[in-house]
C-alpha positions in Angstrom: -179.2 66.9 4.3 -175.7 66.2 3.0 -174.3 65.4 6.5 -177.0 62.8 6.9 -176.2 61.2 3.5 -172.5 61.3 4.4 -173.1 59.6 7.7 -175.2 56.8 6.1 -172.5 56.2 3.5 -169.8 56.1 6.2 -171.8 53.7 8.3 -172.5 51.4 5.3 -168.8 51.5 4.3 -167.7 50.7 7.9 -170.2 47.8 8.0 -168.9 46.4 4.7 -165.2 46.6 5.9 -166.1 45.0 9.2 -167.9 42.1 7.4 -165.0 41.7 5.0 -162.4 41.7 7.8 -164.3 39.1 9.8 -164.6 36.8 6.7 -160.9 37.3 6.0 -160.0 36.3 9.5 -162.1 33.1 9.3 -160.4 32.1 6.1 -156.9 32.9 7.4 -157.5 30.8 10.5 -158.6 27.9 8.3 -155.5 28.3 6.1 -153.2 28.6 9.0 -154.5 25.5 10.9 -154.2 23.2 7.9 -150.5 23.7 7.2 -149.8 23.4 10.9 -151.5 20.0 11.0 -149.7 18.8 7.9 -146.3 20.1 9.3 -147.0 18.3 12.6 -147.7 15.1 10.6 -144.4 15.5 8.8 -142.6 16.1 12.1 -144.0 12.9 13.5 -143.0 11.0 10.4 -139.5 12.4 10.6 -139.3 11.4 14.3 -140.4 7.9 13.6 
C-alpha cells in the first residue's frame, strides 16, 4: 500500500514541477523579448 501512495505522491509532485517550469519559461520568454525590443529601439535611435 505504501509504495502505491509514494508513487502517486511522486507523480503529483512531478506534474506540479512540470507545470511550474512551463509557466516559468513562458514568463521568461516574455520578459526577455520586451527588453530586446526596447534595446533595439535605443540602438535605432542612437544610429539616427
